[in-house]
N, C-alpha and C positions, 0 to 999 in steps of 0.2 A: 684527452679524456672525453668519453661520450657524454651526452646529455644526462644529467643526474636524475631528473624527475620527468618521466614520460607522462603525458597527459592522461593516458588510460590507467596509469598506476598511482595517480594522485591520492585517491581515497585509501589505497592499500598502504601507502607510505604514512598517511595520517594515523592509520590503525597501528602501524609498526611503531611509530613514535610513542604512542601511549603504552604499548606493550613493553617497549624497551625501557621507558621511564620507570614503570612499576616493577618489572622483573629484574632489571640489571642496574640501572643508574642509581636507584634508591639504596641498593646494597653497596655500591661503589663509594658513594659520598662519605659515609662515616669513616671508612678505611683511609680515605685520602685527605681528611681534614687536617691532621697534623703534618703530613708530608707537604701539603700545599702551603700551610702556614710557614714552614721552615724555609721554603725557597723564595718567599716574597721578601721584598725589602721592608725594613721595619715599619714605615708609615702605612704601607699597604697591608702588612701582616696585622697591625693593630686594628685597622678598619675591618679586615676579614674576620678577626676574632670577635670584634664587637658586633658585627652584623649577624654572625652565626649564633652568638649568645642571645641576642635580642630575638632572633627567629625561633630558637629552640629551647632556650633556658639552660643550655649546657655550655660549660667552658670547653675550649678546644681539646684539651687533653682528656676530656670525658667522653668524646665521641667514640674512641676506639682504644681503651686502655690496654697496655701490654698484658699478655697472659691468655687465659682461657677465652675471654670475650673476643679478643682480636683474632685468635685462631678460629673461633666459630664464625666470625664475620668473613674471614678469608674462605672458609669452606663453603659458606652460603654464596659468595661471589663466584667461586669456581663452579658451583652447581648452576648458577644463573648463566654463565658462559656456556656450559654444557647444553642448557636448554636452547640457547641461540644456535649452537652447532646443530642441534636436532631440527630447528626450523629450516636450516639451509639444506637439509638432506631428508625432507619428509617423505619423498617417494623412494628412498633407498639409494638415490644417486648422489654421489659425493660432489658437491659444488664448492668452488672457491669463494663465490660471492652469493649474495641473496638472490640475484636474478640469473645465476648460472655463471657464465664466463664474462659477463659485463658488470661493471660497477654501477651502482645507483646511489640514491640519497641515503638509503639504509646503511650501506657500507661506509659512506663518508661519516655518517653520524657515529657509528661504532669506532671508526678509526680516530675521529677527533677526540673522543673520550679516552681512548687508549693512548693517544699522544700525551694527553694530560697526565695519565698515570705514569708513563715513561719519564716525562720531564720531572715530575715531582719525586718519584721513587728513586730515579737514577737509572740510566741505561745499563749500568753494571751491577745493580743491586740484586740481591738474592731474590727479593720478592718479584721484581720484574722478570727475572729469569724463569721463575716458576710460572708466571702468566704465559710466557711464550711457549711453554711445554704443554699447557692444557689442551685436552682433546687431541692428543697425538701430535702436538706441535702446530695445530691449525692456526692458532692466533699469532704465532711467530711468523709463519708463512704469510698470513694475512697482512701483517704490518710490513713485512719485507716488500710486498708489492707496492705499497704506497710510498716507499722511500724514493721511488723514481719521480714522484711529484713534489718531493719536499726540497725546499731551498732554505736552509737555516741561515738566517742573517744574524750573526753573533757580534755582539759588542762587549768587549771585556772592560770592566770598570775597575775603579780603585778598590772595590770590595769583592772583586773576583766573582761577581755574579754575571749572568748572561741574559741578554734580551733576545728571545727567539720567537720567530713567527713562522708558522707553517703555511706555505702558499700552495693551494691545490686548484687546478681548474683548467678549463678550456673556454672558448668563447669569451675570452677576456675576464673570466671569473677570478676574482681575488676575494676569498671569503675570510672575513675577520671574525673575531670571537662573537660579535653581536649578530653575525649572519651565519647560520648553519653550524655554529660552534666549532669551526675547524681550526682556528688559530688560538694559540695561547701565548700571551705576552707576560713576561715576568718583569715587574717594575724594578728598574735599576737606578732611578734618579736619586741623587743624594738628598738626605734629610736636610731641610732648610734651617731647622733650629738646632743649634749645638754643633760641637765638633764631631766629625765623622769617625767612627771606629768600626772594626770588624763586627758584623752581626753575629749573634749567637744562634746556633742551630737548635737550641733547646726551647721548649715551650715554658715560659715563666709561670710560676704559681703565685697567686695573690691570696692571702689569708688574713684573718684578723690577727693583729699583733697582741701580745700579752706582756705583762711586766717582766717575764723571763727573757724577753728580747732586748731589754735595756742595754746590756753589755755590748750588743752589736749596734743598736740604734744610736747610742751616744757618740762613738767615734765617727759614724757616718754623718751625724749632724755637724760635728765640729769641722770636718773636712769640707762639707758642702755649704755651710752657712757663709763661709768666706767668699763664695761665688755670687752671693745674693746682691751685693752692692759694690760696684767698682771702687777700688781705692780704700776700702775698709776691711781690715783684718780683725774680725770679731774674736776669733779664737785666741788672739794674743792679749786680750783684755783681762783684767782681774775678774774673777767670777766665772771664767770659762774653763777652769780646770776640769779634767775628765770626771772626777768624783762629784763635783758640784753639778755638772751637766747631767749626770746620771740621776741625781736626786731631783733636779728640776724637771727633766723629761718624765720621770715617773709620776709626778703630780700633774703634769700638763697633758700627758697623753692617755692616762689610764683611769680617770674617774668614770669608768663605764657604769651604766650605758650612755651617759650624757656625751662622752667623747668616743668617736669611732676612729680607730687607727688601723690602717691596712699596711701590710708589708709585702714586698715582692721578693721572691727568691727563685733560684734555679734548682730543679730537682736533683741534679747530680752533685751539687755542692750547696747544701742548705745554709748558705750564708745570705743574709739580707743585703740586697743591692739597691733598695729604694723603699720609701715609705711615705704615706700621706695620712694626715689626721684632719678630722672634721669636728668642729665644736657646734653645739646646738643653736647658738644665737650669734648673729653677726655683729661686729663692731663697726662695720661700714655704715656711715650715716644714711638713715632712711630705709635700711633693709630690715630692721626690727628682728622678727623671729626667724628670718631666713638663716639656715645654717651657714657657717663660714669655713672655708678651707684654711686651716691654720698653718699647716706645713705640707710641703711636697718636695722631697729631696730624692735625688738619684745619686748613687755613689760616684765620686769624682773619678773620671777616666772611663765612664760607661755611658756618656752622652752619645746621642745619635743612634741608639739601638731601639728606640720606640718604647723604652721602659716607662718614661714619664707619661707618655700617652696611654699606656695600659693602666697605670694608676689613676689617671684622670678619668678614663672611661668607667672604672669601677666606682669612683667617687660620684660621678654624675649619675650613674645608675642608682646608687643609693639615695640620691637627692632628686630623683626625677619628678617627685610630686611637689617639691618645695622650691627648687632652684638653689643657687649657691652664690655666696659672696666671697671675695678675696681681696687682700691688700697687696699691692705690688709697688715696689720702689720705682719712682718715675725714671730714675737713671738706669734701671735694669732693662735695657731694650730687648735683650734676648728673652727674658721672662714675659715681657709684654707681648712679643710676637707669639709666644707659646699660648698665652691665655686668649688672645684674639683668635688664634687658630681654632681653639676649642669653644668658641662662641661667647666669650665674655665681652662685655661692653663696659666702658668707663662710665660711672655714674656720679663720681665726686672726686675732687682733688683735696687732699688734707695734708696736715703736717704731722710728723711722727717724731717723737723724742727717741733717739737711738743710744742715748747715754753719753757720758763725758762731755755734756754741754752741746752735743750735736743734734741738729734737727734736719730731717730729710722730708722732701715732698713725696707723698705716696698717692697712688690712684686707688680709689675704692671701685671694684669691678663687680659686675653681677652677671651670672649665667641664668637665663630663664629657659626652662625646658619648653620645647615646642611639640 
């Protein structure tokens, strides 16, 4: 491959980068938010969603909702690619690349973003097939050229995801994502907290729970509470019958607005698969008026998909001005790892009466926003 940035073209490439960012890239990003989220491993997907929401105020599914809005966004992106095609043929001469027959930094920039699109949309997807046909098939031919420089190093994991890196270059050039944006790496490392299961391709929705959700929340609570303390089966105790739990949760979760309860569900099957509730004052010694995370449960069998992290992110966002307290059983090492991961620190060790004459050691933990 020839040198990518000629000294005499340095200023022109800087101008191209700004033009490309405004004319093309900014139209590409909303369309690719959900496809990117879907190919990431859950911990990375949760971080990606959180970062984008903090940056824009939008949840992932709001970037490009299906229907008329997404169709309009695709039309705008197609028009942006048509503008690039015009840039490459301003004098009426059809060129394969921005500098004629030779590739340069501008071509690599466009190719790297198109690799991202192809990886996330899927090489066999209808949307990617449409991109390849734009401008008389120019962009399909454009990407075919760069295949000769591509070496896909694939690693199949137990969740059937792929880690891929595109290597391009000469003069010993190995450009990573942080350099010239040529590489895209899809995270495949297993989640460290919880048993691993197949990730969902759907974008979960988090909403405020209502009393009408009790019929779903109560069975989820009964199944999940037994995982909170090794060796203790709470659901087998008197008072844990489903009808009594429904009544208990209704009074514990819904004296709004003092209690905030969030539930997480998948759009294709509006069944609640996790929930979290926050009460206004903490019972952790020394935290006073700091809100307390009272419950955070994910449906049994769905650990390892990042759902607990999504709920935690939403709760922390709600409490970003005040911080948050939580009680965690000392013997629940898995939960302790989870809370440490999300920035909680132990502030006190206490005793808790768990019924039937049993007392357990618990940690009072605090998350302080930075």
